[in-house]
N, C-alpha and C positions, 0 to 999 in steps of 0.2 A: 184452920190451923196455920200458924205462921210457917212460912217456907223454911226458915232456919231450924225450927223445932222438928219439922217433918224430915229434913235432911239429917239432923242429928239422930233421930230415931231410926232412919233407914241405915245409917252408918253403924249404929249399935247392933241392929238386926244382922247386918252382914258380918260384923265382927263376931257375933255369937255363932253364926254359921261356921265360920272358920275355926272357932274354938271347939265346937262340937266335932267337926271333921278331924281336927288334930287329935282330940282325945280318943276318938273311935279308931284311929290308926295305930295307937299305942299297942304294944304287945299285951298289956293287961289293962284295958280301958276301965276307968272308974265310972260305972254305970249310974251311980248316984249323982255324980257331977254332971254327966250327960243329961240326966233327967231334969236337974235343976236348971241347966242352961236352956233346955228346950222349953221349960215353963216360962222362963224369962223372955225367950224369943216370942212365945205366943202372946204374952202380955203386951209386948211392943207391937206385934201385928194387930192386935185388937185396938190399941191406941191409934194406930195409923188408920185403921178402917173406920173408926168413929168420926174422924174429922175429914 
């Protein structure tokens, strides 16, 4: 995998982590949004592990 692509995916993964944490801290977190973000994060993790 190209280093720039890996770096981009890692940055996106970290950004999703932050978004999940922010949503979870809200008084009434949107669990559907959290689930969607977690699925996207897993897809990125899989892409990183394949290369």
